[in-house]
C-alpha positions, 0 to 999 in steps of 0.5 A: 535534487541531490539523492539522499544518502542510505545507509546502504550507500555510506556502508559501500562508500567506506567499503571502498575506503577500506579496499583502497587502504592498507587498514589492519583487520581488512578481511573482518572490515570487509565481512562486516560491511558485506553483513550490513549490505546484505542485511539492509537487501534482506530487508528491502526484499521483505518489505517488497514482499509484505506490500505485494502481500498487501495489495492483494489483501486490498484487492479482495476488499475490493472485490468484495465490495464489489460483490455488494454492490447493486444496479440500485445507488447505495451509500457507503455506510450500507454498503460497509453494513453489508459487509459485516466485518469489524475489521472493515472501516468505512474509510476502506469502503470508500478507498475500494469503491474509489478504485472501482469507479477509476477503473470504471466498474462502479458509478457515484453520484450525489443524492440529497438526504430527508434532511438535505444533505449531500450523500455520495451513493455508489451502484455498478456501472452498466 
């Protein structure tokens, strides 16, 4: 499969064409193209930093979810209620619980409720 051309690739291609040709204002064009490429590189670097910060924040929530877990099985709703933060949704808690299960730090089990529905419950791994 062919690699998709990015904006940066196009600017670098144009820069190569400008270098090889006898264009008026070659210096100005090179300056412009270099500035555009640098801007794209800076944006990519900032995006990586934001992603790393977001990942670290997720780890904090995972630790919070882990701290709420006990040796008794609890539903995701019960765990979310114990966290008591309006920014934290049940979906976010379930995502962190899934991570904890994959890491082997938590155990999940399907249990039946009084109305005969299945619910997933979680507890600390021994």
